[in-house]
N, C-alpha and C positions, 0 to 999 in steps of 0.2 A: 572482564565485562563478559558474561556472556548473556547472548539477546534470546531468550521464548518467546518467539512470534506463534501467537495462539491465535489465527487467519484461518481462511477459508482456501480450498483447493477447485478450483472448477475448470471442467471442458469446454473452450472455446469453440466456437461453432462461428467461425468468420463467414459473411457474405459479402462480394464487393460487389456496391452499387454503383452507379451512375449520382443519386442523389441517396439524402434521408427519406424512407418511405412517409407519405403523409397518409394521415387516417381515410382508408375506402380507396387507397393506391394500393393498386399491383404495379409491383418493377421486376421484371427479368434480372438476375445475377449474373455479372462475369465473370463468376467463381465460386468456389466453398472452400476452405478448409479446415482443419480441426488442429486446436494447439489446449496444452497443456496450458492454464491462466488459472485464475481468482486474485483478488487482492494480496492475500496472505500468501501462497506460492511464490508468487511472484517477487513481494518482498521479499520473502526467505532466500531466493535465487539471488535478487541483487545482492542482498547481505553476505551471502556465500562468495560471489564470482568479487566483490569488493573487500574481500580478505577478513570477515566476523566470523564468529563462531557462534553460528545460528540453530538453535533447535527451533523444528516445527512442531506445531501441539496443532490436533486437528483430525476430522475425519472423511473417508470417500466412500463411496459406494461401491459396488459387487464390478465396474465396469474400471473403478480407480488406480487400478495398476499401475499406469503409466503416469500418473500423479505422484505416485511413492520412487517411483524411479527417477523421472524427473530432479527430485528434490534429492539422490542418492547421487546421482549422475553432478551434479552440480556442488556438491559436499554439505548437506544439509542436512543434519542431524534427523534423524527419520524416531526415535526412541518412542514420541507422543503419539505418533499418528498412528490411525484403528484404521482397517474396513472392518464395515458395518454392512447388513442387508439393506438392499434399496440401492436406488439411485446414487450419485455425486453429484454435486452440485455442477449446473452449466451453463452458461449464457448463449443468447443469441446474439449476434454484434454485425450488426452493419460498419461498411468501411466506405466512403463517398471517395468520387476522384479525386479530391484533396487531402487524403490521409484521417477527415474527421470522422469519431463514431458516433452510434448511438449503441444503448445495451440493454437486452432484457435480462433480466437476472433469477434462476430457481434456485432457490439455496439445498435443498436437496439433503446429504448428511452432514452439510455445516450446520443444519439449522435442529440439529437432533441431540446434539451433545449434552453430557451431563455434568450436574454439579461435583459429583462423585469422579468423575476422571480430572475436573478441575481440578479440585482438590490434591488428586496424587501429582497430578503433574506439578503443580505452581510448588507444593511441599519441595520439590529437587533445586531449585532457586529461592536466591534469598537478597540479600542486602549489599549491594553492587552490583547488580545482574540487572537487567533492561526487559519488560517486557512490553512487545509491539504487538498493538490490538488493530483493528478493523472492524466497520457493523456489520460486515457480512457472513456474522456467524451469533448464534442463538448464548443468551449469559451471561453479553455482554459486563450489566452491572456488577454481578456476581465476578465474573473476572478481577474487573477494576478491583475491587474491595479486596479481594483473596491475596493479590499481587499488594497493593496496600501494605498489609498484616503482613507480609513479607518482608515490608521496604524496600521494594523494587523499584526501579526506574520504571515509570509509565509513560509509552509513546504511544498517543492517538490519533488515527487518522479517521475519522467521524463518517466516512461514505461505505455505505449512500446515508445521506442524512435524512433518519425518518423521528418519528415517534419512538424507536426503543432506545435513542439515546436520554427520554423524561427521567427517566430512574436512575440514570449513570450521576454518580458523585463527580463531576467534571473535575473540583478540586484535587482532587487526587492526581490529576493527571500532572506529568513532569514536560512534556513536551508534545504538541499540538502540528500535526500537518493537515494542514487545511487550504480548500483552494477560493478564489471568489465566493462561490455561492454557499460554502459551507460556511465560511466565515462570514457571509452576509446575516447566512441562518441563525446563528450565535450570537450574533451583538448586534443585529438589526442597522446595520449601515451597508453602504455600497462603496464609498472611497476606501481605498487599501490601507490608508493611512487611518481612517477612523476606524476601522474595521480593529488594527493592531490597539489603537490607544482605546477600545473596548477590550479587548481582550486585557490588556495589562490591567485595570482597571478591575476586570471578574476574576481576573485569574492571575494576581500578581505573580506567586511562586514562578509560572511557568513559563518556560519559551515557546513562540511560535513561529513557522514558518510558514507562510503566505505567500502559493503560489499562483503566478499570473498569468499565465500562459504564455502569447507571444513576449507578453512584458517582461518575462522572467520571474524574478523570486525576491523574499523580504526575510530577513529574517530575525528575529526579536527578543532579547533576554534584557535583565535587569544591566548590561553594560550598554545597553542601547539598540541604534539599526543598522544591520546592516543590507545592502541590497545588490542583485545580482542579474545581470542581461542576460538572457538566452543566447546560445552559439547558433548561428541561421545553418538549417541545411536542407535537403531536399527532402520533405515529410511526406513519409510513406502509411506510416500506421501507431497513432498516438495511446493504441489502448493502455500501454506498460510504460507511456511515460512518469508520469508522477508514482509510481511504486517503483519505477526503478532510483529515481530522485532523491525518495523516504528509504532506500538499502542504503544507497552508497552517500548520504548525507549522515545517517546515524554511524555508517563505517567509521567515517572520518571524526564520531564524535571517541570513537572507544579509539582511533587512532591518536588524539587529541591534537586534530588537529584548527587553529583558529576558525572561527566561521566563515570568514574571507572565505579561506581555501577551500572550508567543508564544502561551502554553498558551489564555488566553481567546480569543483570535483564531481559533483552530484549534477550539476548544469550539464556538463562534459556528455557523463555517461548516458542523461536523457536525452541526451541530443541524439548521441548513438545510436539510439532505442528507437527513436522516431522512424531513425532512416533507413529500418529492417520490415518486416513480415511481421505478425504474431506479439503475443503477449511474454511470457513466458522466453521462448525461443530469443526472442531481440534483443535480451540484457548484456549489456556487452562486460569483460572481465575487467579489472582493476588492469592490468596490464595493457588492454587496447584503448582503456581512458588514456592512460598515463602517457603512451605513446603516440597519441593525438594531437596532444597541445604542444 
C-alpha cells in the first residue's frame, strides 16, 4: 500500500512563553526558534520514519526549500511537491512552561493549489492505496471526491475544524482521526463514548481514532472499541504529538498490526515526540520507538 499525503507544509515560528498570551496582553518571550512543520509535513515524516512508503503532495513558497529538503531527508517521496511564487504557509506558535501550545496559522502556498494538479497527482494512485488529508489546504472536498473515484482508502484528520468541511462528503472517508474538540463538533456530544456512538451512526463504514490528550485514545471499527492510555513522560512540546500518532498508526495498518498493537506503537511514538522540542524534528524513528518498549 502506498500512502499519498496531500497536506500542508509550514515554517513554524516557535516562541517560548511563561503562559499563553491573553487578549490585550504583552509578554516577553524566553526564546524563539524556527522549525519545519505543518500537519501534512509532520504526518508524512512520521509515516516515513515508521517505515511506510509515503508520497507528499502539496506546495511551498519561495522560501520553502527547507521543507522539501526535510521531506527528502526523512525518506518521503517528493515527486508531487511544487515550489510556487509567494510565501509558504507558516505558523506562530506559543509554547508555555508546561509544554502546552497555541497556534496562529497562515495558509500561504498551501491554500493556492489547483484542481488540475490534484487530478494529475491522484491519477497515479488507485485501489489498495490510501490518501491522508487534513484541513490546512484548499480543495479538500474535491480531493475527497477524486480519491473516492480512484477507489483509494481515505483517512481524514479534520483539523482545523471549520466551515470548509461543510462541503466535504464525509461518507466517503474510511478512517477518521479526531480529538475531543473535533469529535464533539462532528457529533454534537462531549462524552467520548457518545462521540463514538454518533460517529458509528453517521459513518457506519468508517473507523475512528479518538484522541483524548492525557486520557489516551480509543479506536472504533465494526469489531468494537480498543482503548490505549498514554505513556507518561516529561512534556516539552506537544505540537507534533497528534501528527506523530497519526503517521505511526497508519503505518501499523500497512504492517497489518492489530488495532491494540497499532495504538500502543502510535502512543509510544507520540510520547517520545512530546519530550522533544519542535514539530517535525521531534518525531522519532521506528527503531527508537521499538527500542523504548
